[in-house]
Steps between C-alpha positions, in 0.01 A plus 500: 500500500137416431235721351229508764125544447500825699762637266304393196204698624713805576670483163159469340401826671815673377514395136302686243310213343500126435517305179457134429729275302350244268635151451575580137765769467480741209829626362493812281704467181433832327210742505184310594632169368535226764610142539316276747730310732301220661585319821579188296774685314654634822486157660679357198775761540543402866504131402768566241719681756450220750590239238803677353663683791779303668495630854275553798170673427296703748151524351404797717807697393439397140145632515607823672768543235238463228282763667792741536597446139152572366450809715847636428405528131232757585606829663757587769229520766348156448669218687460189712578491873566178688374467859797681657494777240125532559562541871755774433262673258221482758729655763598780262137576420395487865804695616549259788716200579610299800865539588738755649458794259816539294599513134812307407745480213813298432832684491798278427449201729290681758127557547469869583211691653412786266179616667338467842127570506373747756361350824601153383643222720838559335498868597398411854786249521755762386571376147616780269568535124847374413491212748635176353306194615733202521279240665132423567418277797857375499506423126757692297356697209832628366498428128129411473250677275280784619195278446638223719596745775156662487323164533704420812440838663128525426257302710173497684410790727565411862815299429858618548815491293861543616724696264877540513609831349818679399480878520731746328859393439536315827510124548303497825188289461175640637241242601142625488179317585214643295129436546319444174180700455251597236665795326291758319676688224414864443569610141440863601744760626400854586641818648339835573741783433483863395122495472493196269419133560749290305337160441695222331328175401738217409226257388131426538474206738207428731632750758548801272169679555526446876836675522410774252194573714721527809740737323221727378348509849830639625495755219145599597603544864778731384249679272707409194318498166798469264611146410791366297395149396817315400422203275847472350625142469159370614436181298130477589305240696134462592252700297266529800771668704588736214135599468473559875801733489373681188168555677681731743609737223276452194166687493171312474486299179676221313846392619562210262323239290609137465416329173532120486520273199289215634123536494497304825661798673304817560676824411560719804480873556639669809373840614607763748241631743710801602262796505762766566876487446693551821857497366706680238706218348823467302572145384857384432538228234775340295563214261458245778157625606275225369166323513297594811715810555407610146133452587539754781716739298276472192184572700658804665623630165176440307280660764730797560528404866874564495805540282738223385871580519794290382557271203268279295363202693559135412173434316339187643123492465472121506302344785596165651291246688636226724346156458566189714558192286380157610733200496428222250385287795253767613382545142414129481351498852249774427427358157412171667296660781321773308530404136680828424832572336664798667857608576419848634474496879284812499246329274453241772430777750288734290309255283474194723549633854790263566819623667806306378711326762865593550623202307255566215698804386815453294581870460359820354492676167537878481352586163412815307122515470424861412611861467409816687433851370520845658193720567535651152513154342874491438661155486863575578644149450847525346441877475514629855390830648679816391541733800349848493845631591795300368804503728793260461556227758754575773846349455728348763698755698848370582357151455208560738130490419385823665153361566645207696638729772345457843511717807716412798312409817666755734475248784869419565845643429718257302876534552808352330464124433134494608253323271135567423247586233530877564864480393395341172247778438756768594759358260251508213418865566870589531581318175220680317636829633841414355689404815767229486351184648518137395198301382235563767483233768409505867850565643629842605859444385790747485404626154141566601621665823711745298212566258266580790759734650538684167123523462477652849767763438349584160182592685677695774454227759768378737744259327488130582366182347239403758157477344332707770144631496596839351681326215216258440248785479728687259531190279123448508449859383732434206271228364229748401763730347643213294156392379402853400831545319527169316144363478357757261172308472440538872616862496260576215213344693578725796500804270170401338326444831631832630375680189841583357 
């Protein structure tokens, strides 16, 4: 997949800054001591490899390997992306891609659907979690890697793909024709319950603020002013999106400051313009809350806009920029045309007004260029944020992550040997409650039928294993009970917001 000019411009708008790479690389030995590594030396190394290595050489791969090797010696967040990896990174940042809208993983020899995005082509076509895809457009994908399967299934919006699927334990093959579309990923989940808006943000992609705004509009309609902001397991994302979300909770003043090493990059300060706080906020954090999520949490904590509950956050205050790297051919082309020596694609755009062509870009570098601080000037890198109220992380309950439970749709009544996603959700709830069911799947088998019947009689309902509407509603009600019982961080947030 190629890196297109439009995407370069969009990435430029999303990243925090640009840097430029000089022809002479400087390698730090210790302290401020350096050794100059000139282009002549590097060329001699490549010549030596070419002369000595007995085998086929791919100069592009050799160069990319050298880039990866150099960057891998820096920090865990600095790396090189080839063109396909760049495309995937761009999609993650934008929160959009062209395809059918599923997440896949390999289990044994099968490619299994583990998530179907809401309103996606896959959902419209009837694909459900647990489906095993065995062929794509007539080509078997049994035994292939997840990456290979994904590349076959993805495609341009407006095209179609034919999938053959095995569902449940049966051997009947379902053949589904799916229209590929542009799929927008929402990293936000929300629910208004018991006078509180529960707002979970999984990451900060380009859609985050849009969906947070929608959730808070619903809260406003319901005249809800109490918010649980769940940033647990949020690895971060775009700083601009984090700032936009913080602006909804943090009173007027500084949200964060970005401090860059290079004098070519202007330090940045982000401010809230919120004149009056609308919401009483409790923020849930844990050891996997990092980066942009810590910007939001740190700003809320420092300004007293809310209370942090949970365990110490990850501690990542490093800021990365994404830089397109020119190919050696493009480097020589622009040197010949303009008399300049540049490998940074953004330098061509910002300094010379030239937009690189698709084939000018070899890949991108994601590199640490600065650090951020909280409103009180704290740099929490490798330190993290200590919550105002420390509450241990929830543990698995009978092997189930309580916060992964989802409500049943109450739109149909599954019976013995039926299959569907509601059965999968029901089995997870039953397992968490301690009922005897096998590993949750999408099949209402004999064991699940008996478990449903026992659940019904335990709640003074008529016996029987049909997953009728009354049973589904009863199971849905149990989710909140389970969360309040076993997720003490969430339960504490509820108590704090209710003044207990």
